[in-house]
N, C-alpha and C positions, 0 to 999 in steps of 0.2 A: 504493500500500500504506500509506503514511504517513497519507493522508487517511482511509482505512478504519479504521486503528487509532485515530486521534483520534476518529472518529465512534463507535466502539465504547466508548471511554473515557467519552463523554458519557452513556452508558446507566447508568453507575454512579450510584446514587441517594444514597449517603452523601455529605453535603456536604464532609466533611473529606477523604475519599479523592479526591473529584472535584477539590477545590482543589489537592491534591497533584499529581495528574496534569496539571492545567492549568498549574501552575508549571513542570513538567517540559517541557511542549510549548512554553512561552514562552521557554525557555532555548535560544537559537539556536545557541550553541556546541555544546551537547549534541546538539541535533536534527540538526545537520550531520553529526556523527560517527555518530549512531544510524542515519541513512539509509545510510551507506556501510559500516559495520563488518561483517565476516563474523561468523558465530556461533561459529566455531572455526577453528583453524589448518588442520585437514585432515579431521576425523571427520564433521561434518555441516554443511550450509549454509556450506561453506567457500568463499565467493565474496563479492564486493562486494554489499552489500545483503542478505546472508544472515541477519544478526541481525534485521533488520526483518521479513523473510519468515518466519523461525522464530517470532518473537513474535506476528505476526498469525495464523499457523497455530495457535499454542497458544491464543490467545483464541477462535478459531473452535471448537476442540475443547472449550473450557470452555462456550461458548454451547450446544453440542449435547448435552453430557453432564451438566452440573450440574443441569438440571431433572429428571433421572431420579432423583436422590437427595434425600431429605429431610434437613433439618438443616444444610444448607450455607449459609454466608454468601456469597452469590454476588458481592456487591460487593467483599468482601475477596479472594475467590478471583480475580476478574477483575483487580483491581488488582495482585495478586501475579503473575499471568500476564504482565501488561504490564511489570512492573518487575524480574522475576526475573533477567534477564541484562544489565541496563543497565551493570553494571560492565565488560562486555566492550568497550564503547566505548573504554575506557582501558586495558584489559588487553592488547589486541591491537594490533599495529602492522601497518598494511595500505596504506601509501602507495606502496611500491615492491614489496614482497613480504610475505607473511604471516609474522609472527613475534610474539613476546611483547615488550611494552615492559618497561622496567626496573621500573615500577610494577606491571605485571602479574606479573612473576616474583617480586617481593618480597612482594606482598600478595594477588594473585588477585582474580578478578572478584567473588566473593561479598562480601569485605570492602569492596572499592571501591564496590560497589552499596549496601551499608549506609551508608557514609559519604555517598554522594550523596543517599540518602533522608533521612538526618539533617539534611543541609544544607537541604533543602527544607522538612522538617517544622518546623524552627526559624523559618521564615518564616510559619508558621500559628500564631497565638498560642493558640488554643483547641483544638489537636489533642489528642485524648484519649490519655493515656499507655498504657492497655491496648490501644487500637487500634494504636498505634505498635509495641508489643511483638509483637502478633499478626502484623502485616504484616512486621516484620523477621524473625520466625521463618520465614515462607514463604521468604524469600531464603536464610536460613541452612541450611534443611533440604531445599532442592529437589533436591539431588543424591542424597538418600535414605539413603546409607550413609557412615560415616566413611571407608571405604577409597576412596570416590570423591570425597573432598575436602569432604564435608558436615560442617560443625562440629557440627550437631545433626541427629538423626533426626526425621522428621516426627511431630509430636505432636498435631496437630489434623486434623479431617476435611479442611479446606481444604489443609493442607500435604501430606497423603497424596495427595489427588487431583492437586494441582499437580505433585508429583514424578512420578507415573505417567504423566500426560498429556505432560509435558515429556520424559520418558524415551522414551515411545513415538514422539513426533514426531521427536526427534533420531535414534533408531535406524532407524526406517522410512525417513526421508529420507536418512540417511547410507548405508544399504544400497542404496537406489535410485540414488544418485549413484555408488556403487561399481560397481553392475551395469552402468551406462551406459559406464563407462570400462574395466571389467575383464572383459568377456565377449567372446571372439573370435567372429567370424561363424560361425553355424551350430552353435555350442556350446550345450549345455544347462547347463553348469556355469561358474561364475565362477572367477576366480583365487582363491587363498587370501587370506582377509581377515585381516590380522595382528591387528587389535583384537578381532575376534570369535573368532579362532583356528579358523576353519572355512571350508569352501566353501559356496556357495549355488547351489541348483538353480533354473534360470531358465525351465524349460519352462512355458508357459501353456496351459491347456486351452482348446479352442475353445468359444465360447458355444453352448449347445444351440439347435437350431432351434425356432421357435415351434410349439407343439403344434397339430395340425390340429383343426378343429372336429368331425370325426367320430370322434375318439378317445374311448372311453368314460371317463367320470370315475371316479376312485377314491372309493368311499364314505367319508365322514368324519362324525364327530359323530352317528352313528346313522342317517345318511342311507341310504335303501334304493334 
C-alpha cells in the first residue's frame, strides 16, 4: 500500500507539491509511524495500518472523481488527500492498545499535521506562499463543520471535494467494519450503532440472472 501511495504521489505535476511529498517519504521516522498508525481509535480503519489504507483509498477516490468536475486543481487536491490525516501518526498511541497521546489530546491531528507540513515547507526555499495557504486550508477544513472539530469550513472546490470524499470513505468503511462485528448469524439487522444512533439493515438482494437471448428488448430512443 505504501508503494502504491508513493507511486500515486509521483503523478503530481506541480514541482513544489511533489518536492513536499518527496520530503515526507524520505522522513523514515514519519514513514515508520505512517505505515503502522490506525486512522482512528474505534470509528473507522481502527487497526494497525488503517491510516495508510484510508489514505490510499481516498487518493483512489480522488483519481476516479476529480476528472468528472471542471475547475479543480487536481495536484492540490491529491496532495491534500495524501496529507490530510498525517497528524494522526502522532495523535494516536497504538503500540500496546489504541488511545490518544498527550500531544494528540492537547493539540489534535489537524494542528499537528499543519505543523508537520510547515516543517517540510521551510525546507523548500521557493515554495509559493499562496500554494502553502491553499494546501493548509485543505487540512484545516477537511472535517467540514466546526462541530466536528474543523477550524475552518471548506472554502475552495478542492476543500469541498476532499471533505466529502474523506467523509464518505470513513463512514462507509466504518459501517462495514461495524457490520462484520455486530451482526449475529442469520440476522438482517445490526446492533445499535452508538455514533450513528441507529441500526443498519444488512439484507443483500441477490444478483439478477443474466437475461436470456430470446427475451424481447424494450424499445428505447425511438427504436421500433
